[in-house]
PyMOL Python script that loads the backbone (N, CA, C, O; Angstrom):
from pymol import cmd

cmd.read_pdbstr("""\
ATOM      1  N   MET A   1      76.044 -16.290  80.614  1.00  0.00           N
ATOM      2  CA  MET A   1      76.088 -17.407  81.795  1.00  0.00           C
ATOM      3  C   MET A   1      75.751 -16.193  83.344  1.00  0.00           C
ATOM      4  O   MET A   1      75.931 -15.047  83.758  1.00  0.00           O
ATOM      5  N   ALA A   2      74.862 -18.179  83.835  1.00  0.00           N
ATOM      6  CA  ALA A   2      74.469 -17.412  85.365  1.00  0.00           C
ATOM      7  C   ALA A   2      76.135 -17.664  86.267  1.00  0.00           C
ATOM      8  O   ALA A   2      77.024 -18.516  86.275  1.00  0.00           O
ATOM      9  N   THR A   3      75.749 -15.919  87.170  1.00  0.00           N
ATOM     10  CA  THR A   3      77.040 -15.885  88.127  1.00  0.00           C
ATOM     11  C   THR A   3      75.936 -16.382  89.493  1.00  0.00           C
ATOM     12  O   THR A   3      74.731 -16.351  89.242  1.00  0.00           O
ATOM     13  N   THR A   4      76.466 -16.909  91.168  1.00  0.00           N
ATOM     14  CA  THR A   4      75.794 -17.215  91.991  1.00  0.00           C
ATOM     15  C   THR A   4      76.825 -16.476  93.281  1.00  0.00           C
ATOM     16  O   THR A   4      77.877 -16.916  93.743  1.00  0.00           O
ATOM     17  N   THR A   5      76.032 -15.134  93.657  1.00  0.00           N
ATOM     18  CA  THR A   5      77.584 -14.876  94.699  1.00  0.00           C
ATOM     19  C   THR A   5      77.365 -15.676  96.107  1.00  0.00           C
ATOM     20  O   THR A   5      76.341 -16.284  96.417  1.00  0.00           O
ATOM     21  N   VAL A   6      78.452 -15.555  96.827  1.00  0.00           N
ATOM     22  CA  VAL A   6      78.199 -16.060  98.013  1.00  0.00           C
ATOM     23  C   VAL A   6      77.418 -16.319  98.946  1.00  0.00           C
ATOM     24  O   VAL A   6      77.532 -17.328  99.643  1.00  0.00           O
ATOM     25  N   ALA A   7      76.216 -15.156  99.138  1.00  0.00           N
ATOM     26  CA  ALA A   7      75.166 -14.943 100.235  1.00  0.00           C
ATOM     27  C   ALA A   7      74.338 -15.701  99.066  1.00  0.00           C
ATOM     28  O   ALA A   7      74.297 -16.830  99.552  1.00  0.00           O
ATOM     29  N   GLU A   8      73.775 -15.773  98.049  1.00  0.00           N
ATOM     30  CA  GLU A   8      72.647 -16.591  97.076  1.00  0.00           C
ATOM     31  C   GLU A   8      73.472 -17.966  97.392  1.00  0.00           C
ATOM     32  O   GLU A   8      72.741 -18.821  97.892  1.00  0.00           O
ATOM     33  N   ALA A   9      75.041 -18.435  97.184  1.00  0.00           N
ATOM     34  CA  ALA A   9      75.173 -19.992  97.960  1.00  0.00           C
ATOM     35  C   ALA A   9      75.352 -20.020  99.108  1.00  0.00           C
ATOM     36  O   ALA A   9      75.884 -21.094  99.388  1.00  0.00           O
ATOM     37  N   ARG A  10      75.212 -19.470  99.884  1.00  0.00           N
ATOM     38  CA  ARG A  10      74.477 -19.494 101.878  1.00  0.00           C
ATOM     39  C   ARG A  10      73.211 -19.512 101.785  1.00  0.00           C
ATOM     40  O   ARG A  10      72.568 -19.484 102.834  1.00  0.00           O
ATOM     41  N   ASN A  11      72.798 -19.544 101.030  1.00  0.00           N
ATOM     42  CA  ASN A  11      70.855 -19.283 101.357  1.00  0.00           C
ATOM     43  C   ASN A  11      70.557 -20.697 100.020  1.00  0.00           C
ATOM     44  O   ASN A  11      69.391 -20.796  99.639  1.00  0.00           O
ATOM     45  N   ALA A  12      71.422 -21.516  99.508  1.00  0.00           N
ATOM     46  CA  ALA A  12      70.287 -22.500  99.262  1.00  0.00           C
ATOM     47  C   ALA A  12      70.393 -23.453  99.733  1.00  0.00           C
ATOM     48  O   ALA A  12      71.224 -23.374 100.637  1.00  0.00           O
ATOM     49  N   GLU A  13      69.888 -24.640  99.605  1.00  0.00           N
ATOM     50  CA  GLU A  13      69.154 -25.330 100.276  1.00  0.00           C
ATOM     51  C   GLU A  13      69.681 -26.860  99.889  1.00  0.00           C
ATOM     52  O   GLU A  13      69.080 -27.374  98.945  1.00  0.00           O
ATOM     53  N   PRO A  14      70.517 -27.484 100.382  1.00  0.00           N
ATOM     54  CA  PRO A  14      70.834 -28.669 100.075  1.00  0.00           C
ATOM     55  C   PRO A  14      70.162 -29.488  99.021  1.00  0.00           C
ATOM     56  O   PRO A  14      68.952 -29.381  99.221  1.00  0.00           O
ATOM     57  N   LEU A  15      70.331 -30.056  98.260  1.00  0.00           N
ATOM     58  CA  LEU A  15      69.114 -31.192  97.611  1.00  0.00           C
ATOM     59  C   LEU A  15      69.281 -32.479  98.078  1.00  0.00           C
ATOM     60  O   LEU A  15      68.689 -33.333  97.418  1.00  0.00           O
ATOM     61  N   LEU A  16      70.017 -32.923  99.176  1.00  0.00           N
ATOM     62  CA  LEU A  16      69.931 -34.114  99.063  1.00  0.00           C
ATOM     63  C   LEU A  16      68.388 -33.953  99.432  1.00  0.00           C
ATOM     64  O   LEU A  16      67.714 -32.925  99.500  1.00  0.00           O
ATOM     65  N   GLU A  17      67.922 -35.712  99.720  1.00  0.00           N
ATOM     66  CA  GLU A  17      67.015 -36.105 100.404  1.00  0.00           C
ATOM     67  C   GLU A  17      67.373 -37.082 100.720  1.00  0.00           C
ATOM     68  O   GLU A  17      68.184 -37.692 100.022  1.00  0.00           O
ATOM     69  N   PRO A  18      66.753 -37.742 102.249  1.00  0.00           N
ATOM     70  CA  PRO A  18      66.873 -38.312 103.011  1.00  0.00           C
ATOM     71  C   PRO A  18      66.316 -40.039 102.209  1.00  0.00           C
ATOM     72  O   PRO A  18      65.304 -40.247 101.539  1.00  0.00           O
ATOM     73  N   ALA A  19      67.141 -40.782 102.512  1.00  0.00           N
ATOM     74  CA  ALA A  19      67.204 -42.350 101.710  1.00  0.00           C
ATOM     75  C   ALA A  19      66.068 -42.949 101.985  1.00  0.00           C
ATOM     76  O   ALA A  19      66.235 -43.094 103.196  1.00  0.00           O
ATOM     77  N   PRO A  20      64.989 -43.426 101.758  1.00  0.00           N
ATOM     78  CA  PRO A  20      63.969 -44.230 102.117  1.00  0.00           C
ATOM     79  C   PRO A  20      64.441 -45.694 102.589  1.00  0.00           C
ATOM     80  O   PRO A  20      65.422 -46.369 102.279  1.00  0.00           O
ATOM     81  N   THR A  21      63.430 -45.905 103.405  1.00  0.00           N
ATOM     82  CA  THR A  21      63.706 -47.030 104.268  1.00  0.00           C
ATOM     83  C   THR A  21      63.506 -48.152 103.422  1.00  0.00           C
ATOM     84  O   THR A  21      62.790 -48.067 102.424  1.00  0.00           O
ATOM     85  N   LEU A  22      64.159 -49.326 103.793  1.00  0.00           N
ATOM     86  CA  LEU A  22      63.493 -50.768 103.308  1.00  0.00           C
ATOM     87  C   LEU A  22      61.991 -50.725 103.441  1.00  0.00           C
ATOM     88  O   LEU A  22      61.482 -50.351 102.384  1.00  0.00           O
ATOM     89  N   VAL A  23      61.295 -50.931 104.197  1.00  0.00           N
ATOM     90  CA  VAL A  23      60.136 -51.451 104.652  1.00  0.00           C
ATOM     91  C   VAL A  23      59.584 -49.738 103.438  1.00  0.00           C
ATOM     92  O   VAL A  23      58.362 -49.799 103.579  1.00  0.00           O
ATOM     93  N   ALA A  24      59.711 -49.112 102.968  1.00  0.00           N
ATOM     94  CA  ALA A  24      59.109 -48.225 102.488  1.00  0.00           C
ATOM     95  C   ALA A  24      59.129 -48.232 100.914  1.00  0.00           C
ATOM     96  O   ALA A  24      58.203 -47.905 100.173  1.00  0.00           O
ATOM     97  N   GLN A  25      61.046 -48.910 100.374  1.00  0.00           N
ATOM     98  CA  GLN A  25      60.824 -49.829  99.303  1.00  0.00           C
ATOM     99  C   GLN A  25      59.828 -49.921  98.599  1.00  0.00           C
ATOM    100  O   GLN A  25      59.191 -49.409  97.678  1.00  0.00           O
ATOM    101  N   VAL A  26      59.938 -51.575 100.044  1.00  0.00           N
ATOM    102  CA  VAL A  26      59.175 -52.977  99.428  1.00  0.00           C
ATOM    103  C   VAL A  26      57.110 -52.237  99.683  1.00  0.00           C
ATOM    104  O   VAL A  26      56.193 -52.794  99.080  1.00  0.00           O
ATOM    105  N   ARG A  27      56.969 -51.572 100.197  1.00  0.00           N
ATOM    106  CA  ARG A  27      55.908 -50.914  99.930  1.00  0.00           C
ATOM    107  C   ARG A  27      54.953 -50.418  98.977  1.00  0.00           C
ATOM    108  O   ARG A  27      53.757 -50.549  98.719  1.00  0.00           O
ATOM    109  N   LYS A  28      56.050 -49.742  98.518  1.00  0.00           N
ATOM    110  CA  LYS A  28      56.052 -48.912  97.446  1.00  0.00           C
ATOM    111  C   LYS A  28      55.943 -50.005  95.610  1.00  0.00           C
ATOM    112  O   LYS A  28      55.206 -50.016  94.624  1.00  0.00           O
ATOM    113  N   PHE A  29      57.119 -50.706  96.072  1.00  0.00           N
ATOM    114  CA  PHE A  29      57.167 -52.434  95.499  1.00  0.00           C
ATOM    115  C   PHE A  29      55.581 -53.214  94.888  1.00  0.00           C
ATOM    116  O   PHE A  29      54.856 -53.226  93.894  1.00  0.00           O
ATOM    117  N   LEU A  30      55.704 -53.844  96.367  1.00  0.00           N
ATOM    118  CA  LEU A  30      54.175 -54.070  96.040  1.00  0.00           C
ATOM    119  C   LEU A  30      53.348 -53.520  95.013  1.00  0.00           C
ATOM    120  O   LEU A  30      53.181 -53.987  93.886  1.00  0.00           O
ATOM    121  N   TRP A  31      52.576 -51.927  95.764  1.00  0.00           N
ATOM    122  CA  TRP A  31      52.188 -51.054  95.106  1.00  0.00           C
ATOM    123  C   TRP A  31      51.729 -50.678  93.664  1.00  0.00           C
ATOM    124  O   TRP A  31      50.621 -50.579  93.138  1.00  0.00           O
ATOM    125  N   ALA A  32      53.365 -50.458  93.109  1.00  0.00           N
ATOM    126  CA  ALA A  32      53.169 -50.276  91.510  1.00  0.00           C
ATOM    127  C   ALA A  32      53.019 -52.468  91.336  1.00  0.00           C
ATOM    128  O   ALA A  32      51.994 -52.653  90.681  1.00  0.00           O
ATOM    129  N   ALA A  33      53.438 -53.376  91.569  1.00  0.00           N
ATOM    130  CA  ALA A  33      53.815 -54.202  91.589  1.00  0.00           C
ATOM    131  C   ALA A  33      52.359 -55.327  90.896  1.00  0.00           C
ATOM    132  O   ALA A  33      52.371 -56.238  90.069  1.00  0.00           O
ATOM    133  N   SER A  34      51.132 -54.637  91.794  1.00  0.00           N
ATOM    134  CA  SER A  34      50.073 -55.103  92.291  1.00  0.00           C
ATOM    135  C   SER A  34      49.411 -54.437  90.318  1.00  0.00           C
ATOM    136  O   SER A  34      49.218 -54.942  89.212  1.00  0.00           O
ATOM    137  N   GLY A  35      49.305 -53.003  91.011  1.00  0.00           N
ATOM    138  CA  GLY A  35      48.979 -52.155  89.520  1.00  0.00           C
ATOM    139  C   GLY A  35      49.453 -52.812  88.135  1.00  0.00           C
ATOM    140  O   GLY A  35      48.644 -53.066  87.243  1.00  0.00           O
ATOM    141  N   MET A  36      50.392 -52.987  88.061  1.00  0.00           N
ATOM    142  CA  MET A  36      51.065 -53.189  86.577  1.00  0.00           C
ATOM    143  C   MET A  36      50.530 -54.851  86.638  1.00  0.00           C
ATOM    144  O   MET A  36      50.187 -55.115  85.485  1.00  0.00           O
ATOM    145  N   PHE A  37      50.276 -56.356  87.728  1.00  0.00           N
ATOM    146  CA  PHE A  37      49.620 -57.078  86.797  1.00  0.00           C
ATOM    147  C   PHE A  37      48.316 -56.972  86.783  1.00  0.00           C
ATOM    148  O   PHE A  37      47.720 -57.374  85.784  1.00  0.00           O
ATOM    149  N   SER A  38      47.783 -56.561  87.588  1.00  0.00           N
ATOM    150  CA  SER A  38      46.479 -56.289  87.386  1.00  0.00           C
ATOM    151  C   SER A  38      46.370 -55.539  85.867  1.00  0.00           C
ATOM    152  O   SER A  38      45.185 -55.419  85.555  1.00  0.00           O
ATOM    153  N   THR A  39      46.956 -55.203  85.222  1.00  0.00           N
ATOM    154  CA  THR A  39      47.005 -54.534  83.578  1.00  0.00           C
ATOM    155  C   THR A  39      47.434 -55.191  82.700  1.00  0.00           C
ATOM    156  O   THR A  39      46.882 -55.415  81.623  1.00  0.00           O
ATOM    157  N   SER A  40      48.660 -55.641  83.137  1.00  0.00           N
ATOM    158  CA  SER A  40      49.288 -57.210  81.847  1.00  0.00           C
ATOM    159  C   SER A  40      48.298 -58.254  82.140  1.00  0.00           C
ATOM    160  O   SER A  40      48.731 -59.066  81.322  1.00  0.00           O
ATOM    161  N   SER A  41      47.028 -59.022  82.827  1.00  0.00           N
ATOM    162  CA  SER A  41      46.687 -60.595  82.973  1.00  0.00           C
ATOM    163  C   SER A  41      45.621 -59.397  82.449  1.00  0.00           C
ATOM    164  O   SER A  41      45.100 -60.025  81.528  1.00  0.00           O
ATOM    165  N   LEU A  42      44.866 -57.898  82.436  1.00  0.00           N
ATOM    166  CA  LEU A  42      43.399 -57.528  81.959  1.00  0.00           C
ATOM    167  C   LEU A  42      43.366 -57.319  80.404  1.00  0.00           C
ATOM    168  O   LEU A  42      42.325 -57.103  79.782  1.00  0.00           O
ATOM    169  N   SER A  43      45.044 -57.438  79.645  1.00  0.00           N
ATOM    170  CA  SER A  43      45.476 -56.747  78.707  1.00  0.00           C
ATOM    171  C   SER A  43      45.272 -58.679  77.787  1.00  0.00           C
ATOM    172  O   SER A  43      44.510 -59.037  76.888  1.00  0.00           O
ATOM    173  N   LEU A  44      46.249 -59.394  78.505  1.00  0.00           N
ATOM    174  CA  LEU A  44      45.874 -60.938  78.500  1.00  0.00           C
ATOM    175  C   LEU A  44      45.019 -61.573  77.949  1.00  0.00           C
ATOM    176  O   LEU A  44      44.995 -62.054  76.816  1.00  0.00           O
ATOM    177  N   ALA A  45      44.056 -61.588  79.013  1.00  0.00           N
ATOM    178  CA  ALA A  45      42.192 -62.244  79.227  1.00  0.00           C
ATOM    179  C   ALA A  45      41.819 -61.521  77.464  1.00  0.00           C
ATOM    180  O   ALA A  45      41.389 -62.102  76.467  1.00  0.00           O
ATOM    181  N   PHE A  46      42.252 -59.887  77.697  1.00  0.00           N
ATOM    182  CA  PHE A  46      41.412 -59.671  76.200  1.00  0.00           C
ATOM    183  C   PHE A  46      41.666 -59.961  74.753  1.00  0.00           C
ATOM    184  O   PHE A  46      40.774 -59.917  73.906  1.00  0.00           O
ATOM    185  N   LEU A  47      42.920 -60.260  74.499  1.00  0.00           N
ATOM    186  CA  LEU A  47      44.380 -60.883  73.863  1.00  0.00           C
ATOM    187  C   LEU A  47      43.602 -62.155  73.650  1.00  0.00           C
ATOM    188  O   LEU A  47      43.065 -62.207  72.543  1.00  0.00           O
ATOM    189  N   ASP A  48      43.369 -63.407  74.595  1.00  0.00           N
ATOM    190  CA  ASP A  48      42.646 -64.511  74.240  1.00  0.00           C
ATOM    191  C   ASP A  48      41.497 -64.695  73.731  1.00  0.00           C
ATOM    192  O   ASP A  48      41.089 -65.576  72.975  1.00  0.00           O
ATOM    193  N   TYR A  49      40.824 -63.508  74.347  1.00  0.00           N
ATOM    194  CA  TYR A  49      39.282 -64.054  73.690  1.00  0.00           C
ATOM    195  C   TYR A  49      39.032 -63.174  72.006  1.00  0.00           C
ATOM    196  O   TYR A  49      38.304 -63.545  71.086  1.00  0.00           O
ATOM    197  N   PHE A  50      39.898 -61.972  72.068  1.00  0.00           N
ATOM    198  CA  PHE A  50      40.117 -61.701  70.828  1.00  0.00           C
ATOM    199  C   PHE A  50      40.800 -62.379  69.569  1.00  0.00           C
ATOM    200  O   PHE A  50      40.225 -62.504  68.488  1.00  0.00           O
ATOM    201  N   THR A  51      42.083 -62.799  69.828  1.00  0.00           N
ATOM    202  CA  THR A  51      42.332 -63.888  69.311  1.00  0.00           C
ATOM    203  C   THR A  51      42.162 -65.666  69.113  1.00  0.00           C
ATOM    204  O   THR A  51      42.922 -66.590  68.825  1.00  0.00           O
ATOM    205  N   GLY A  52      40.721 -65.514  69.447  1.00  0.00           N
ATOM    206  CA  GLY A  52      39.832 -67.036  69.635  1.00  0.00           C
ATOM    207  C   GLY A  52      40.794 -67.671  70.988  1.00  0.00           C
ATOM    208  O   GLY A  52      40.066 -68.127  71.870  1.00  0.00           O
ATOM    209  N   GLY A  53      42.187 -67.766  71.269  1.00  0.00           N
ATOM    210  CA  GLY A  53      42.472 -69.025  71.925  1.00  0.00           C
ATOM    211  C   GLY A  53      41.709 -69.158  73.056  1.00  0.00           C
ATOM    212  O   GLY A  53      40.865 -68.265  72.985  1.00  0.00           O
ATOM    213  N   SER A  54      41.457 -70.152  74.640  1.00  0.00           N
ATOM    214  CA  SER A  54      40.656 -70.792  75.092  1.00  0.00           C
ATOM    215  C   SER A  54      39.928 -70.151  76.180  1.00  0.00           C
ATOM    216  O   SER A  54      40.535 -69.967  77.235  1.00  0.00           O
ATOM    217  N   SER A  55      38.828 -69.821  76.084  1.00  0.00           N
ATOM    218  CA  SER A  55      38.247 -69.220  76.868  1.00  0.00           C
ATOM    219  C   SER A  55      38.084 -69.573  78.455  1.00  0.00           C
ATOM    220  O   SER A  55      37.238 -69.063  79.190  1.00  0.00           O
ATOM    221  N   GLN A  56      39.098 -70.584  78.857  1.00  0.00           N
ATOM    222  CA  GLN A  56      39.084 -71.055  80.286  1.00  0.00           C
ATOM    223  C   GLN A  56      40.686 -70.315  80.077  1.00  0.00           C
ATOM    224  O   GLN A  56      40.866 -69.959  81.242  1.00  0.00           O
ATOM    225  N   GLN A  57      41.448 -70.045  79.620  1.00  0.00           N
ATOM    226  CA  GLN A  57      43.053 -69.869  79.783  1.00  0.00           C
ATOM    227  C   GLN A  57      41.793 -67.944  79.735  1.00  0.00           C
ATOM    228  O   GLN A  57      41.419 -67.453  80.801  1.00  0.00           O
ATOM    229  N   ALA A  58      41.535 -67.478  78.769  1.00  0.00           N
ATOM    230  CA  ALA A  58      41.286 -65.763  79.481  1.00  0.00           C
ATOM    231  C   ALA A  58      39.937 -65.552  80.563  1.00  0.00           C
ATOM    232  O   ALA A  58      39.374 -64.513  80.906  1.00  0.00           O
ATOM    233  N   ALA A  59      39.715 -66.765  80.886  1.00  0.00           N
ATOM    234  CA  ALA A  59      38.036 -65.989  82.241  1.00  0.00           C
ATOM    235  C   ALA A  59      39.592 -66.550  83.137  1.00  0.00           C
ATOM    236  O   ALA A  59      38.644 -66.048  83.740  1.00  0.00           O
ATOM    237  N   THR A  60      40.238 -66.787  83.476  1.00  0.00           N
ATOM    238  CA  THR A  60      41.769 -67.171  84.143  1.00  0.00           C
ATOM    239  C   THR A  60      42.735 -66.007  84.539  1.00  0.00           C
ATOM    240  O   THR A  60      43.266 -65.799  85.630  1.00  0.00           O
ATOM    241  N   HIS A  61      42.824 -65.328  83.415  1.00  0.00           N
ATOM    242  CA  HIS A  61      43.843 -64.197  83.396  1.00  0.00           C
ATOM    243  C   HIS A  61      42.351 -62.953  83.370  1.00  0.00           C
ATOM    244  O   HIS A  61      42.872 -62.034  84.002  1.00  0.00           O
ATOM    245  N   PHE A  62      41.801 -62.761  83.237  1.00  0.00           N
ATOM    246  CA  PHE A  62      40.198 -62.314  84.009  1.00  0.00           C
ATOM    247  C   PHE A  62      40.081 -62.122  85.259  1.00  0.00           C
ATOM    248  O   PHE A  62      39.546 -61.146  85.786  1.00  0.00           O
ATOM    249  N   LEU A  63      40.707 -63.290  85.940  1.00  0.00           N
ATOM    250  CA  LEU A  63      40.499 -63.954  87.526  1.00  0.00           C
ATOM    251  C   LEU A  63      41.400 -63.102  87.946  1.00  0.00           C
ATOM    252  O   LEU A  63      41.060 -62.218  88.732  1.00  0.00           O
ATOM    253  N   ALA A  64      42.720 -63.209  87.501  1.00  0.00           N
ATOM    254  CA  ALA A  64      43.522 -63.075  88.213  1.00  0.00           C
ATOM    255  C   ALA A  64      43.912 -61.414  88.100  1.00  0.00           C
ATOM    256  O   ALA A  64      44.717 -60.787  88.790  1.00  0.00           O
ATOM    257  N   ALA A  65      42.990 -60.895  86.901  1.00  0.00           N
ATOM    258  CA  ALA A  65      42.966 -59.198  86.929  1.00  0.00           C
ATOM    259  C   ALA A  65      42.302 -58.935  87.794  1.00  0.00           C
ATOM    260  O   ALA A  65      42.655 -57.919  88.394  1.00  0.00           O
ATOM    261  N   VAL A  66      41.089 -59.622  88.305  1.00  0.00           N
ATOM    262  CA  VAL A  66      40.232 -58.531  88.722  1.00  0.00           C
ATOM    263  C   VAL A  66      40.390 -58.961  90.494  1.00  0.00           C
ATOM    264  O   VAL A  66      39.681 -58.543  91.409  1.00  0.00           O
ATOM    265  N   VAL A  67      41.684 -60.026  90.592  1.00  0.00           N
ATOM    266  CA  VAL A  67      42.079 -60.510  92.208  1.00  0.00           C
ATOM    267  C   VAL A  67      43.439 -59.302  92.457  1.00  0.00           C
ATOM    268  O   VAL A  67      43.676 -58.918  93.602  1.00  0.00           O
ATOM    269  N   ALA A  68      44.354 -58.726  91.130  1.00  0.00           N
ATOM    270  CA  ALA A  68      45.184 -57.712  91.088  1.00  0.00           C
ATOM    271  C   ALA A  68      44.342 -56.488  91.548  1.00  0.00           C
ATOM    272  O   ALA A  68      44.592 -55.652  92.416  1.00  0.00           O
ATOM    273  N   ALA A  69      43.287 -56.619  90.730  1.00  0.00           N
ATOM    274  CA  ALA A  69      43.159 -55.167  91.003  1.00  0.00           C
ATOM    275  C   ALA A  69      41.962 -54.835  92.207  1.00  0.00           C
ATOM    276  O   ALA A  69      41.641 -53.713  92.597  1.00  0.00           O
ATOM    277  N   ALA A  70      41.554 -55.800  92.548  1.00  0.00           N
ATOM    278  CA  ALA A  70      41.315 -55.050  93.600  1.00  0.00           C
ATOM    279  C   ALA A  70      42.505 -55.183  95.614  1.00  0.00           C
ATOM    280  O   ALA A  70      42.412 -54.637  96.713  1.00  0.00           O
ATOM    281  N   LEU A  71      43.392 -56.183  94.996  1.00  0.00           N
ATOM    282  CA  LEU A  71      44.840 -56.146  96.557  1.00  0.00           C
ATOM    283  C   LEU A  71      45.139 -54.350  95.535  1.00  0.00           C
ATOM    284  O   LEU A  71      45.357 -53.501  96.399  1.00  0.00           O
ATOM    285  N   PHE A  72      45.178 -53.801  94.329  1.00  0.00           N
ATOM    286  CA  PHE A  72      46.057 -52.290  94.406  1.00  0.00           C
ATOM    287  C   PHE A  72      44.870 -51.630  95.100  1.00  0.00           C
ATOM    288  O   PHE A  72      45.113 -50.615  95.752  1.00  0.00           O
ATOM    289  N   GLY A  73      43.868 -51.990  95.052  1.00  0.00           N
ATOM    290  CA  GLY A  73      42.527 -51.101  95.585  1.00  0.00           C
ATOM    291  C   GLY A  73      42.937 -50.787  97.349  1.00  0.00           C
ATOM    292  O   GLY A  73      43.120 -49.758  97.998  1.00  0.00           O
ATOM    293  N   VAL A  74      42.956 -52.005  97.615  1.00  0.00           N
ATOM    294  CA  VAL A  74      42.988 -52.583  98.794  1.00  0.00           C
ATOM    295  C   VAL A  74      44.709 -51.378  99.501  1.00  0.00           C
ATOM    296  O   VAL A  74      44.913 -50.612 100.443  1.00  0.00           O
ATOM    297  N   ALA A  75      45.512 -51.922  98.307  1.00  0.00           N
ATOM    298  CA  ALA A  75      47.221 -50.589  99.003  1.00  0.00           C
ATOM    299  C   ALA A  75      46.778 -49.663  98.734  1.00  0.00           C
ATOM    300  O   ALA A  75      46.820 -48.703  99.505  1.00  0.00           O
ATOM    301  N   THR A  76      46.280 -49.615  97.722  1.00  0.00           N
ATOM    302  CA  THR A  76      45.911 -47.785  97.614  1.00  0.00           C
ATOM    303  C   THR A  76      44.998 -47.564  98.953  1.00  0.00           C
ATOM    304  O   THR A  76      45.155 -46.523  99.592  1.00  0.00           O
ATOM    305  N   PHE A  77      44.450 -48.123  99.198  1.00  0.00           N
ATOM    306  CA  PHE A  77      43.346 -47.680 100.405  1.00  0.00           C
ATOM    307  C   PHE A  77      44.377 -47.834 101.345  1.00  0.00           C
ATOM    308  O   PHE A  77      45.019 -46.820 101.071  1.00  0.00           O
ATOM    309  N   LEU A  78      44.763 -48.169 101.912  1.00  0.00           N
ATOM    310  CA  LEU A  78      46.142 -48.156 102.773  1.00  0.00           C
ATOM    311  C   LEU A  78      46.937 -47.322 102.799  1.00  0.00           C
ATOM    312  O   LEU A  78      47.609 -47.234 103.827  1.00  0.00           O
ATOM    313  N   LYS A  79      47.233 -46.189 101.468  1.00  0.00           N
ATOM    314  CA  LYS A  79      48.916 -45.533 101.124  1.00  0.00           C
ATOM    315  C   LYS A  79      49.441 -46.524 101.467  1.00  0.00           C
ATOM    316  O   LYS A  79      49.328 -46.842 102.651  1.00  0.00           O
ATOM    317  N   LEU A  80      49.972 -47.113 100.833  1.00  0.00           N
ATOM    318  CA  LEU A  80      50.809 -48.741 100.455  1.00  0.00           C
ATOM    319  C   LEU A  80      51.839 -47.590  99.705  1.00  0.00           C
ATOM    320  O   LEU A  80      53.005 -47.401 100.051  1.00  0.00           O
ATOM    321  N   GLY A  81      51.193 -46.925  98.686  1.00  0.00           N
ATOM    322  CA  GLY A  81      52.409 -46.527  97.239  1.00  0.00           C
ATOM    323  C   GLY A  81      52.159 -44.834  97.522  1.00  0.00           C
ATOM    324  O   GLY A  81      51.457 -44.222  98.326  1.00  0.00           O
ATOM    325  N   PRO A  82      53.424 -44.275  96.068  1.00  0.00           N
ATOM    326  CA  PRO A  82      53.888 -42.540  96.944  1.00  0.00           C
ATOM    327  C   PRO A  82      52.945 -42.024  97.274  1.00  0.00           C
ATOM    328  O   PRO A  82      51.802 -42.439  97.081  1.00  0.00           O
ATOM    329  N   ASP A  83      53.253 -41.060  97.811  1.00  0.00           N
ATOM    330  CA  ASP A  83      52.127 -39.515  98.097  1.00  0.00           C
ATOM    331  C   ASP A  83      51.945 -38.870  96.875  1.00  0.00           C
ATOM    332  O   ASP A  83      51.223 -37.883  97.011  1.00  0.00           O
ATOM    333  N   GLU A  84      52.202 -38.993  96.108  1.00  0.00           N
ATOM    334  CA  GLU A  84      51.897 -37.845  94.375  1.00  0.00           C
ATOM    335  C   GLU A  84      50.222 -38.495  93.838  1.00  0.00           C
ATOM    336  O   GLU A  84      49.213 -38.008  93.328  1.00  0.00           O
ATOM    337  N   ALA A  85      50.803 -40.258  94.446  1.00  0.00           N
ATOM    338  CA  ALA A  85      49.050 -40.744  93.762  1.00  0.00           C
ATOM    339  C   ALA A  85      48.221 -41.197  94.189  1.00  0.00           C
ATOM    340  O   ALA A  85      47.210 -41.394  93.515  1.00  0.00           O
TER     341      ALA A  85
END
""", "prot")
cmd.dss("prot")
cmd.show_as("cartoon", "prot")
cmd.util.cbc("prot")
cmd.orient("prot")
């Protein structure tokens, strides 16, 4: 079992980080939501094509995926997402 001394306890940095602002949380949510919507629309388009669904519906899903991917690209370009991405 590890023990700490008083000197080590005084030098320890606090683990608390400042809470993100509401604007930062909304920006990160919009960035993540546009990427997830693009992925789900693209998978629905391929599912419609492969299962023999209507090509009109598949085309609509594909168009939605392309538009969402473009929004995701713009959001990423403007650095609306997390810093680690």
